[in-house]
N, C-alpha and C positions, 0 to 999 in steps of 0.2 A: 873411586866413586863415579867419576865421569864415564868410565868404561861400562860400569853397571847401568848407569842411567841411559847410556847409548844403547845397550843391549835391550833394555826394557822400553825403548821408544815405541809407541804404537805404530802399527803398519799403516793404519788409515788415520787421517786427521781427526782430531777431537771436535767437540761441538763448538770450541772457541774459534775454529777455522770458518771461513766463509762457505766452503763446500760441505754440505751435511754429511754425516757419517753414513756409509752404505750406498751413496748415490751412484758411485762407479759400479758397484756390484749390481744394483738394480738396472742401470743402463746396459750392462753386459748381458743380463738375463733377457731384457727386452730385445736386444739385438739378436741374440741366439734364437729367440722365439720367432722373430720376423724372418730370419734366414731359413729356419725350419719350415715355416708356413710357405715361404716362397718356393722352397725345394719341393714341398708336397704338391703345390699347385702345378709346378712345372712337370712333376712326375705324372700327375693326373692328366694334364693336357697331352703329354707324350703317350700315355696309355690309351687315352681316347682316340688319338690319331692312329695309333697302331691298330686298335680294335676296329676302327672305321675302315681302314685299308684292308684288313683281314676279312671283314664282313662283305665288302664290295667284291673282293677276290672270290670268296665262296659263292656269292650270288652269280658271278660270271661263270664260274665252274659248273654250278647247277644248271645254268642256261645251256651251256654246251652239252651237258649230260642229257638234258631233255631233247636237244637237237639230235644227238646220237640215237636216242630212242626213236625219234621220227624217221630218221634215215634207215634204221634197222627194220622198222615196220614196213616202210615202202619197199625195201629190197625183198622182204619176206612175201609180201602180198603180190607184187608185180611179177616176181619170178616163179610163182606157183604155176603149175602146169595148166590147171583149169579152174573153173569156179568152185568146184568141190574142194580142191586143194587150198584155194584161197580162204574159204570158209573155215576149213580145218585149222589153218594157221591163225586165223583171227580168234578162234575159240581158245587155242593154246596160249596165245599171247595176252588175252584179256585178263587183267589183274596180275600178270606175271612181272617179276622184277629181274633185271639183268645187271650184273656188275661190270664196270669198265676196267680194263687192265691198268696196272701200275697205280692202283689206289686213286684213280681219277674220279671216282664217284659211282653212281648207279642210276638207272632209270626204271620206271614202271609204266605200263601201258594200259589204257582203257579204250575199248572199241565201242562206239555208239553208231551202229549202221542204220541206214535209211532203207533197208530191204529186209526180207524175211526168208526163212526156210521152213518147210512143213515138218511137223514133229511126228506124224504118223501117216500111214497109208489111208487115203480117202477114196472111196468108190464113186464112180459116176452116179449121179443122182443124190449123193449125200448133201445135206443142207448146211453142214458146217465144215469149215476148213481151219484146222488148228496149226498155227505157225509160231515161230519165235524168231527173235533177232540174234545173230551170233555175237552177243555182247550184252549191252543194255540200251534202252531207248535213248536217243539224243535229248539234250536239254530242250524242254518246251514241246516235245514231239507228241502229237495226238492223232490217233486214227479216228476219223469221223465216221458216222453212219453214212450209208449210201455211197461210199467211195468205190471207185473202180480199181480192180487189181488185174495184173497181167501174170499169168502162170507161165513159167519158163517152158518153152517148147510150143506154146500157143501163139497165135497171131493176133487175136482180138482180146481186149480187156473184158473182164467179167464184172457185172454190177453186183454189189453186195447190199445187205439190208442193215439190220441192227447189229453192230459189231461190239465185241467185248475186249477191252484192253486191260491187261493185268500187269502192272509193273513188277519186276524191272524189264521184262523181255518178251511177254507172251500176248498173243492176240487170237481170238476166235472170230473168223469172218463168217457171217451168215450169208448163205447163197440161196436166195428165194427163187421162185418161178422155175421149178424143175430141178434145182440143185446143180451140182457140178456137171459139166458136159462130158468130162472124161475122167478116167482114173488118175489120181495124183499120188505118186509114190512119196514115201518119207524122204526128206532131204531135198525136195524140189524147191527151187528159188521162186519167190513171189515178189513182184514189184508193185508199187502204188502208181496210179495214173490219175491225172486231173482232166477236167473238161474246160473248154473255153467258155468264157462268160458271154461273149458276143460272137455271132457267126461271121465268117469271112473277114478275119483280121489279116492285115498286111504286116508280115514279120520281116523287118529289115535289119541290116547291120547297125548296131548301136541303138536300135529301137526297143520297143517294149511289147509285152504280150499280156493280155488280160485273161485270167483264169477265174473259175468260180471261187467264192469266198473261202470254202473249206480247204483249198490248196495251201493256204498260208499256215495251216495247222501241221502239215507234214512235209513241206518243202524246206530245205535249208534256208535260213534267212540271208545268207550271203554266199556268193561264188559257187552256186549249185550248177547242176547239169541236167538236161532233159533230152529226151529223144522224140522226134516226130518225123513220120514218113521216112524211116530208116536213115535219118541224119541226127547227129548229136550236136547240141548247142549249149553254150554256157550263158549264165546271167550274172549280173553284179549284185543285185539285191532282190529280195522277195518282200514286197510291202503288202501286208494284209490289211484290207479295208472292209472286211466282211464281219460276219457274226458267228464265226466258227468257235470251237471249244478252246482253242489255244491262241496262237499269234494272230488269228483272223479277227479278233475282237475289234470292233470299231462301229462306224455308222453306215458303211457302204455295203456293197454286195459283190465284191470282186477282189482278186489278188493280182498284183501287178509285178511282173518280172521285168527288170530294167537292163539296159545296155547288153542286149543279146548279141552274141558273136558265135561264129561257127568254130567248132573244136578243131576241125581239120580243113584242108583246102577245099574239098568238095562241099562241105557244109557252108563254108564262107561264100563260095561261089553261088550257092542257092540263095543266100541272103542278098547278094548283090543283084540278083534277078528280081528281087522284091516279090517273092511268091505269096500267094494268099493261103492262109491256113483255114481250111473249111471247118465247119462245126463238127464233122465226123472224125476229124483228126484226133488221135490219141496222144496226149501229152504225158509220156511215161517218165517217171522220175528214175534217173540213172542209179546204179548201185554205188552209192557213196557211203563213206564212213567218216564220222566225226571222231577224230583220234585225239586223245588226251595223253600227252607224254610228260611225266613228272620227273625232273632231274634232282638228284640229291648229291651234295658234296659235304665233306666233313674235314675238320682239321683239329685234332685233339678233342676238347670238349665242345667246340663250336661247330655248327653245321649250317648249311644253306639249302633252300629248296626253291624250285622254279617249275611252274606248271605252264606248258605250252599247248595250244590247241591248233589242230589242222583239219582241213576237209580234203579227203582223198577220194579219187576215182578208182574203184577197184579193178575195173576192166574196160577195155576199149571196144569189146564186142557189141554188136547190135543185139538188143534183147527182144525186139519186136519188129515185125514188118508190116503191121496193119496200118490203117489210117486212110483218111480221104485224100488229103493233099490238095494243092491248088496249083 
């Protein structure tokens, strides 16, 4: 009987004991639940940290892919034989995507030039000149009425009248007072030019230059270049203070170019001499391109994207030789 009673002894104490029945089991369940919750939290933190590192890595890879696109475009444009070849490559690369080797990602390019090419032959005496930009208009870019243009091969800018701008890339320049002075073949490059707001300005190294208000509508807002009296200069900022259609909105009547420097030694030497820029001088906007390079990187289902913007000078050639000078 004792053996039988011993074999039938409950595994857990009965209610007569001080510890309630099932308490150990409940405590064990709670402990397992807490351990599982802690493990889940640790796994979540670990996963978040891993995802964050992967995301940062993809972002950096996308940045380098965009940089690769920029360097590729620079090489293509600067190594082209002439302006026609540069324009052809710009049109080929606009909207194109290139893959990097070894699965390092890809980049796509967008060109937003600050100059034009004619789309059809125009005869001398014609009152309209149809042009397009080899890409799309830059952000905030506006062609104002009564702006001056310089046709490649000519030495003096030409005044226009009421102009029609059609996004994303087309403009019709109206040429009043007798029309075009010469025949203009298709594919001819056309540059925009600005006028001084005040006569006889002294342009010095690190100084500023005041243009008419509408110049702020079509000059790059930063790090642009212009040509005057067969020399090329750069500026840090273009501050519109006028009443133009775009960036020139404000309360004043001029556009200010700041921190002017010579692009080459000869131009810088001219600035050191503190020359006067006469009212007859033509401030020709250089052939610049606002380049957008977008880099893409992927790792499995995750991906990263980075958009970089640059302002490129397409050519170092002098585009015009006219102007008064001082």
